[in-house]
C-alpha positions as CSV (number, residue, x, y, z in Angstrom):
1,M,-32.8,7.9,-38.3
2,I,-32.1,7.3,-34.5
3,A,-34.3,9.1,-32.0
4,R,-33.1,12.4,-30.4
5,R,-33.5,10.7,-26.8
6,T,-31.7,7.1,-27.9
7,L,-29.1,9.5,-29.3
8,L,-28.7,11.7,-26.3
9,A,-28.5,8.3,-24.1
10,I,-25.9,6.6,-26.4
11,L,-23.5,9.8,-25.9
12,T,-24.3,10.4,-22.5
13,S,-23.0,6.7,-21.8
14,A,-19.9,7.1,-24.4
15,L,-18.7,10.5,-22.5
16,A,-19.2,8.2,-19.5
17,R,-16.6,6.0,-20.4
18,L,-13.8,8.6,-21.4
19,P,-11.0,8.7,-19.0
20,A,-10.3,12.0,-17.6
21,H,-7.2,13.9,-18.9
22,S,-5.2,14.0,-15.8
23,K,-5.3,12.0,-11.9
24,S,-6.5,15.0,-10.2
25,A,-8.9,15.7,-12.9
26,A,-10.5,12.5,-12.1
27,G,-10.4,12.8,-8.5
28,V,-8.4,9.7,-8.5
29,K,-6.2,9.1,-5.2
30,I,-3.2,7.0,-5.1
31,G,-1.6,5.8,-2.1
32,A,1.6,3.6,-1.4
33,I,2.2,1.2,1.3
34,R,4.9,1.9,4.0
35,W,6.4,-0.7,6.5
36,D,9.2,0.9,8.4
37,A,11.7,-1.4,9.7
38,W,14.2,1.0,8.5
39,Y,13.3,3.8,10.8
40,T,13.1,2.7,14.0
41,Q,15.2,4.8,16.4
42,S,17.3,2.1,18.6
43,P,19.7,-0.6,16.9
44,K,18.5,-2.6,20.0
45,D,15.2,-2.8,18.1
46,G,14.8,-6.7,17.0
47,I,12.8,-6.0,13.7
48,R,15.5,-3.9,12.5
49,N,18.5,-6.0,13.7
50,F,16.5,-8.9,11.4
51,V,16.1,-6.7,8.5
52,Q,20.0,-5.0,8.7
53,R,21.0,-8.8,8.2
54,T,18.6,-9.4,5.2
55,L,19.9,-6.6,3.0
56,S,23.6,-6.9,4.5
57,P,25.1,-9.3,2.1
58,E,27.0,-7.4,-1.2
59,Q,24.2,-8.8,-4.0
60,W,21.1,-7.0,-1.6
61,R,23.0,-3.9,-0.3
62,D,21.6,-1.8,-3.3
63,R,18.0,-2.4,-2.3
64,A,18.8,-0.6,0.7
65,P,17.1,2.7,1.5
66,S,19.6,5.6,0.5
67,C,19.8,6.6,3.7
68,T,21.8,3.5,4.6
69,I,25.4,3.5,6.2
70,V,27.7,1.1,4.8
71,N,31.1,0.7,7.3
72,E,34.2,-0.3,6.7
73,L,33.3,-4.2,7.6
74,K,30.7,-3.9,4.9
75,E,28.1,-3.9,7.3
76,I,25.3,-1.7,6.9
77,S,23.3,0.4,9.6
78,F,19.7,2.7,9.1
79,D,21.0,5.0,12.0
80,E,20.7,8.0,9.6
81,C,17.3,7.0,8.2
82,G,14.8,7.8,11.3
83,V,15.4,11.1,11.3
84,Q,13.1,14.6,10.7
85,S,15.2,15.5,7.3
86,R,15.1,12.2,5.9
87,I,11.2,12.2,5.9
88,D,10.6,15.6,5.2
89,S,12.7,14.7,1.8
90,E,10.6,11.5,1.5
91,I,7.4,13.6,1.8
92,V,8.4,16.3,-0.9
93,K,9.5,13.7,-3.3
94,A,6.2,11.7,-2.9
95,H,4.2,14.8,-3.7
96,D,6.1,15.8,-6.3
97,A,5.6,12.3,-8.0
98,G,1.9,12.5,-7.3
99,I,1.3,10.2,-4.3
100,D,-1.5,11.1,-2.6
101,Y,-1.3,9.4,0.9
102,W,1.1,6.8,2.3
103,A,-0.8,3.5,4.0
104,Y,1.3,2.7,7.0
105,C,1.2,-0.5,8.3
106,W,0.1,0.2,11.8
107,F,1.9,-1.0,15.3
108,G,0.6,1.8,17.4
109,A,1.0,5.2,17.7
110,D,4.2,4.6,20.5
111,H,5.6,1.7,18.7
112,P,9.4,1.6,17.3
113,M,8.0,0.6,13.7
114,Q,5.7,3.8,13.8
115,N,9.0,6.2,14.1
116,A,8.5,7.2,10.3
117,W,4.9,8.0,11.1
118,R,6.0,10.2,14.2
119,L,7.9,12.2,11.9
120,H,5.6,12.9,9.3
121,Q,3.0,14.2,11.9
122,S,5.7,16.5,13.2
123,S,7.1,17.4,9.9
124,T,6.4,21.2,8.4
125,V,5.4,19.7,5.3
126,N,3.0,17.1,6.4
127,H,-0.3,18.4,4.5
128,L,1.7,17.7,1.6
129,V,1.3,13.9,1.9
130,N,-1.5,12.5,3.9
131,W,-2.0,8.9,5.4
132,C,-4.1,6.2,6.5
133,C,-3.9,2.7,9.0
134,I,-3.5,-0.5,7.4
135,L,-4.2,-2.9,10.3
136,S,-4.4,-7.0,10.5
137,F,-7.8,-8.4,11.2
138,G,-6.3,-9.5,14.4
139,Q,-5.2,-6.3,15.5
140,F,-8.6,-4.9,14.5
141,V,-10.8,-7.3,16.3
142,Q,-8.7,-6.5,19.7
143,Y,-9.6,-2.9,19.5
144,E,-12.2,-2.0,22.6
145,D,-13.4,1.0,23.8
146,E,-9.8,2.5,25.1
147,S,-8.2,1.6,21.9
148,L,-11.4,3.1,19.9
149,H,-10.4,6.2,21.2
150,E,-7.4,6.5,20.1
151,M,-8.3,5.0,16.8
152,T,-10.5,7.8,16.1
153,R,-8.1,10.3,17.2
154,Q,-6.1,9.3,14.3
155,L,-9.2,9.4,12.0
156,R,-9.2,12.9,13.1
157,F,-5.8,13.9,12.1
158,H,-6.2,16.9,9.5
159,N,-3.5,14.8,6.8
160,Y,-5.5,11.6,7.5
161,Q,-6.8,10.2,4.3
162,S,-10.7,10.3,3.1
163,V,-13.1,9.4,0.3
164,L,-16.2,9.7,-1.1
165,G,-16.8,13.3,0.5
166,G,-15.2,12.9,3.6
167,R,-15.1,9.1,4.9
168,P,-11.8,8.0,6.6
169,L,-9.7,5.3,4.6
170,L,-8.8,2.4,6.6
171,F,-7.0,-1.1,5.5
172,I,-7.6,-4.2,7.5
173,M,-5.4,-7.2,6.2
174,Q,-6.7,-10.7,6.3
175,D,-4.8,-13.0,8.5
176,K,-5.8,-16.5,10.5
177,T,-9.1,-14.1,12.1
178,G,-12.3,-15.1,11.1
179,F,-15.0,-13.0,9.0
180,D,-17.2,-13.0,11.8
181,A,-15.0,-11.5,14.5
182,V,-13.9,-8.6,12.2
183,A,-17.6,-7.9,11.1
184,N,-18.1,-7.4,14.7
185,G,-15.4,-4.9,14.7
186,I,-16.5,-3.3,12.1
187,R,-20.0,-2.4,13.9
188,N,-18.4,-1.2,17.0
189,L,-16.2,1.0,14.8
190,R,-18.9,2.5,12.9
191,L,-20.9,3.0,16.3
192,F,-18.3,4.2,17.8
193,C,-17.6,6.6,14.8
194,N,-21.2,7.9,14.9
195,N,-21.3,8.5,18.4
196,S,-18.1,10.5,18.1
197,G,-19.1,12.8,15.5
198,L,-17.1,11.3,12.8
199,R,-17.9,10.3,9.2
200,D,-18.5,6.6,8.4
201,P,-15.1,5.0,7.7
202,Y,-14.4,3.5,4.3
203,V,-13.1,0.2,4.9
204,V,-11.2,-2.1,2.7
205,L,-10.2,-5.6,3.3
206,L,-7.3,-6.6,1.9
207,V,-8.2,-10.4,1.1
208,A,-6.0,-13.7,-0.1
209,A,-8.7,-14.7,-2.5
210,S,-11.5,-13.4,-4.6
211,R,-15.2,-14.7,-3.8
212,R,-18.4,-13.4,-3.5
213,G,-20.3,-12.1,-0.4
214,I,-17.2,-10.8,2.1
215,L,-18.9,-7.3,2.3
216,S,-22.3,-8.5,3.1
217,E,-20.5,-11.1,5.8
218,T,-18.6,-8.2,7.2
219,G,-20.2,-5.1,6.6
220,A,-16.9,-3.7,5.0
221,D,-17.1,-1.3,2.0
222,A,-14.7,-2.8,-0.3
223,I,-12.1,-5.7,-0.8
224,G,-8.2,-5.4,-2.1
225,A,-5.1,-7.0,-1.8
226,Y,-2.0,-6.0,0.4
227,E,0.4,-7.5,-2.2
228,R,-0.8,-10.0,-5.2
229,A,2.3,-12.1,-6.4
230,S,1.2,-15.5,-6.8
231,P,1.9,-17.8,-7.8
232,T,5.4,-16.9,-7.3
233,P,7.6,-18.6,-10.4
234,V,11.3,-19.4,-10.2
235,A,12.8,-16.5,-11.9
236,G,9.7,-14.9,-13.1
237,D,9.7,-11.6,-15.2
238,Y,8.4,-8.2,-14.4
239,E,5.8,-8.5,-16.9
240,E,4.1,-11.7,-15.4
241,L,4.0,-10.1,-11.8
242,A,2.2,-7.0,-13.9
243,K,-0.2,-9.4,-15.1
244,I,-0.9,-11.3,-12.0
245,A,-1.9,-8.2,-10.5
246,E,-3.7,-6.6,-13.0
247,S,-6.0,-10.2,-13.7
248,Y,-6.6,-9.8,-10.1
249,W,-8.1,-6.7,-10.3
250,S,-10.7,-8.0,-12.7
251,A,-11.4,-11.0,-10.5
252,L,-12.3,-9.0,-7.6
253,A,-14.2,-6.8,-9.7
254,G,-16.0,-9.7,-10.8
255,T,-17.4,-10.6,-7.4
256,G,-19.6,-7.9,-8.0
257,Q,-18.0,-6.1,-4.8
258,A,-16.4,-2.9,-4.9
259,I,-12.9,-3.0,-4.9
260,V,-9.4,-1.3,-4.4
261,P,-6.7,-2.6,-6.9
262,T,-3.0,-2.3,-6.0
263,A,-0.1,-2.1,-8.3
264,M,3.3,-4.0,-7.8
265,T,6.5,-2.4,-7.7
266,G,8.1,-5.6,-7.6
267,W,8.3,-9.1,-5.4
268,D,11.5,-10.8,-5.1
269,T,12.1,-12.3,-1.4
270,R,15.4,-13.9,-1.9
271,P,17.1,-11.9,1.0
272,R,14.6,-13.2,3.3
273,Q,15.3,-16.7,1.9
274,E,18.7,-16.8,2.8
275,T,18.5,-15.1,5.9
276,P,14.9,-16.0,7.1
277,V,13.2,-13.7,9.3
278,P,10.8,-15.3,12.5
279,W,7.7,-13.4,11.3
280,T,7.3,-14.8,7.9
281,P,7.9,-18.4,6.7
282,N,10.9,-19.4,3.9
283,P,9.2,-19.1,0.7
284,R,12.2,-21.3,-1.0
285,S,10.6,-24.7,-2.4
286,S,11.4,-28.1,-1.4
287,S,13.9,-28.5,-4.3
288,G,15.6,-25.2,-2.8
289,E,14.8,-23.1,-5.7
290,A,14.4,-19.3,-5.0
291,H,10.9,-18.0,-6.3
292,Y,10.8,-14.4,-7.3
293,F,9.8,-12.1,-9.9
294,R,13.1,-10.2,-11.6
295,S,13.0,-6.5,-11.3
296,G,11.3,-4.5,-13.7
297,T,13.0,-1.2,-15.3
298,P,11.1,2.5,-14.2
299,E,9.4,2.0,-17.2
300,Q,7.7,-1.1,-17.0
301,I,6.4,-0.2,-13.3
302,A,5.2,3.3,-14.4
303,A,3.4,1.6,-17.3
304,H,1.8,-0.8,-14.8
305,V,1.0,2.0,-12.4
306,H,-0.5,4.0,-15.4
307,N,-2.7,1.0,-16.5
308,M,-4.0,0.9,-12.6
309,L,-4.8,4.5,-12.9
310,E,-6.9,4.2,-16.1
311,W,-8.4,1.0,-15.1
312,I,-10.1,2.8,-11.9
313,R,-11.0,5.6,-14.2
314,L,-12.9,3.1,-16.4
315,N,-14.4,1.0,-13.8
316,Y,-16.0,3.6,-11.8
317,S,-18.8,1.4,-10.5
318,S,-16.3,-1.3,-9.3
319,C,-14.2,1.6,-7.7
320,P,-16.6,4.1,-6.3
321,A,-13.8,5.1,-3.9
322,Q,-11.8,6.1,-7.0
323,T,-8.4,5.2,-5.0
324,G,-5.9,2.8,-5.5
325,L,-2.8,1.3,-3.5
326,I,1.0,0.7,-4.7
327,Y,3.0,-2.0,-3.7
328,S,5.4,-0.5,-2.0
329,W,7.0,2.7,-1.1
330,D,9.4,0.7,1.1
331,E,9.3,-3.1,1.2
332,H,13.1,-3.2,0.4
333,D,13.7,-6.6,1.6
334,E,10.1,-8.2,0.8
335,G,9.4,-6.2,-2.7
336,G,12.7,-5.8,-3.7
337,S,11.6,-2.7,-6.1
338,V,10.4,0.1,-4.2
339,L,9.2,3.6,-4.8
340,N,11.5,4.8,-1.7
341,S,15.1,5.9,-2.7
342,T,17.7,3.0,-2.7
343,L,21.2,2.8,-2.8
344,G,21.5,1.3,-6.1
345,A,18.4,2.7,-7.9
346,G,18.2,6.0,-6.2
347,D,14.9,7.9,-7.1
348,S,14.4,6.5,-10.9
349,I,11.2,4.5,-9.9
350,L,9.8,7.4,-8.2
351,N,10.5,9.9,-11.0
352,A,9.2,7.2,-13.5
353,I,6.0,6.9,-11.5
354,G,5.8,10.7,-11.2
355,K,5.4,11.2,-15.1
356,V,2.3,9.0,-15.2
357,L,0.7,10.2,-12.3
358,K,1.2,14.1,-12.1
């Protein structure tokens, strides 16, 4: 006969491993990555001109956001994207689908690439979807007293995403900047927040490879990935992409460090392979073959996001912040399949995601 104390311990352990019945019941918060070249206000903005060219060819046009204008010459324009009504609509759709926050690639509050964020903040429904920042390592380490004042001002916004009882969530993406410089930047940020009366930020490093000791080396709180699509095959299937992403969750957790997992809606950089952009190398192979993953169906993408949600629930010790990212909301020319409404797919992917998040 099993002793009563032993039986109680077994039952308690089993109950702790049971998944919650809904995202809200589990307290899991799901964010989606935003990269907003489509929303800059001026057609003179260089980055906007580049992405208009990448998506203008007929075979890629369906991937453009649904606010895109196609003129009589079959050229595309984003003139109607960077407006309040568009962002208001996106906020409502994201909220209805169960997206808790947008993780904005951060260029600065006044930068043209931050226009969607400004419209988010000026929206009458801005409380429906929270937000947080994604900075590169290089951007982050350049923050000094004046810019730290600006950073902490952003962290105080009523709709800035927090985790673990009020800690502002901040993502920092790896580049060529050294971890020692990042460690110094994190120390300065924590000190500045402490002196400003802010809760200690929850800092997540988005890294290119899993290895032990990153958190102790830098003083960050968790590790994750902006995207995980490597190795990218020639014309791979979406199922391969989902498997790569899910394997990386386990690889990151296997280092014994806290993580924030990322689910992939797609990875197909062929528009940039055919019309290269200056900020990223052309990913074609030396043989000229295109490396990418074929688009998944909305149901396949939703199943992958569901797997992430369940993984977070069942791996609490690895995911103490109980949050995950989706790549992406609007990486239209890099990722291909996105949550944002497009000329081709409309809202079909977001609607499918909503069925597993709500």
